[in-house]
C-alpha positions in Angstrom: -122.8 -152.2 -41.0 -125.2 -149.9 -39.2 -124.8 -147.7 -36.1 -127.3 -146.6 -33.5 -125.1 -143.6 -32.7 -123.4 -142.8 -29.4 -125.4 -144.4 -26.6 -122.6 -145.1 -24.0 -119.9 -143.0 -22.5 -117.3 -144.5 -20.2 -115.3 -142.4 -17.8 -112.0 -143.6 -16.2 -112.1 -142.8 -12.5 -109.6 -143.1 -9.7 -112.0 -143.1 -6.8 -115.1 -145.1 -7.7 -117.1 -144.1 -4.6 -116.6 -140.4 -5.1 -117.3 -140.6 -8.8 -120.5 -142.7 -8.1 -121.7 -140.0 -5.7 -120.9 -137.2 -8.1 -122.6 -138.8 -11.1 -125.7 -139.8 -9.0 -126.0 -136.2 -8.0 -125.5 -134.9 -11.5 -127.8 -137.4 -13.2 -130.4 -137.6 -10.4 -130.4 -141.4 -10.6 -129.0 -144.4 -8.8 -126.7 -146.8 -10.7 -128.3 -149.7 -12.7 -124.9 -151.6 -12.4 -122.9 -151.2 -9.2 -119.8 -153.4 -8.6 -116.2 -152.9 -7.6 -115.1 -153.0 -11.2 -117.8 -150.9 -12.9 -120.7 -148.6 -12.1 -123.3 -147.7 -14.7 -126.2 -145.3 -14.9 -129.0 -145.3 -17.4 -130.6 -142.0 -18.2 -133.1 -142.3 -21.1 -131.3 -144.0 -23.9 -127.9 -142.9 -22.6 -125.6 -145.2 -20.5 -122.9 -143.5 -18.4 -120.2 -145.8 -17.1 -117.5 -145.4 -14.5 -114.4 -147.6 -14.9 -112.0 -147.7 -12.0 -109.5 -149.6 -14.1 -109.7 -147.2 -17.0 -106.6 -145.3 -16.4 -104.6 -148.5 -15.9 -105.8 -149.7 -19.3 -104.7 -146.5 -21.0 -107.9 -144.4 -20.9 -106.9 -140.7 -20.7 -110.5 -139.4 -20.6 -114.1 -140.3 -21.4 -114.7 -142.5 -24.4 -117.9 -142.3 -26.4 -119.1 -145.7 -27.7 -121.0 -146.0 -31.0 -123.4 -149.0 -30.8 -122.9 -151.0 -34.0 -124.4 -154.2 -35.4 -121.0 -155.7 -36.5 -118.1 -154.6 -34.3 -115.4 -156.3 -36.3 -116.6 -154.8 -39.6 -116.9 -151.3 -38.0 -113.4 -151.5 -36.5 -111.9 -152.8 -39.8 -113.7 -150.0 -41.7 -112.2 -147.3 -39.4 -108.7 -148.8 -39.7 -109.1 -148.9 -43.5 -110.0 -145.2 -43.3 -106.7 -144.3 -41.7 -107.3 -145.1 -38.0 -105.3 -147.6 -35.9 -106.6 -150.3 -33.6 -106.8 -149.0 -30.0 -108.5 -151.7 -28.0 -109.0 -155.1 -29.6 -112.6 -156.5 -29.7 -113.3 -158.3 -26.4 -116.3 -159.2 -24.3 -117.0 -157.3 -21.1 -119.9 -159.4 -19.8 -123.4 -160.4 -20.8 -122.6 -160.8 -24.5 -121.4 -157.2 -24.8 -118.4 -156.6 -27.0 -116.3 -153.4 -27.0 -113.3 -152.2 -29.0 -111.8 -148.9 -30.0 -109.9 -147.2 -32.9 -107.7 -144.1 -32.7 -108.3 -141.9 -35.6 -105.7 -139.9 -37.5 -106.1 -136.9 -35.1 -105.6 -139.1 -32.0 -109.3 -139.2 -31.0 -110.5 -142.5 -29.5 -113.6 -143.9 -31.1 -115.3 -146.5 -29.0 -117.4 -149.3 -30.5 -119.9 -151.5 -28.7 -122.0 -154.4 -29.9 -124.6 -156.3 -27.9 -124.7 -160.0 -29.0 -127.6 -161.0 -26.9 
């Protein structure tokens, strides 16, 4: 299993329009993905996402996602090292898989694999 490091950070937001305006001002960029269920910005190699359903799905703050080549293996390795499964592996569109693990200190570790 290899990782390309943290390349994606997703923020749960209550007001998507306000958050989109704030992040556009902060990043000096327009979104590359802009829908009612997700807004994403690309700044260099970093992807910043805004999830209006994040709070409802249990997100309590931003989650940093490590890009990995085998998400199932990465999640299993983190669980074997003492973490517990947070979010099960699932597709979020365009062949992109995400999952999370909560480590022994309660930190959420996001995992992301592009299959296309």
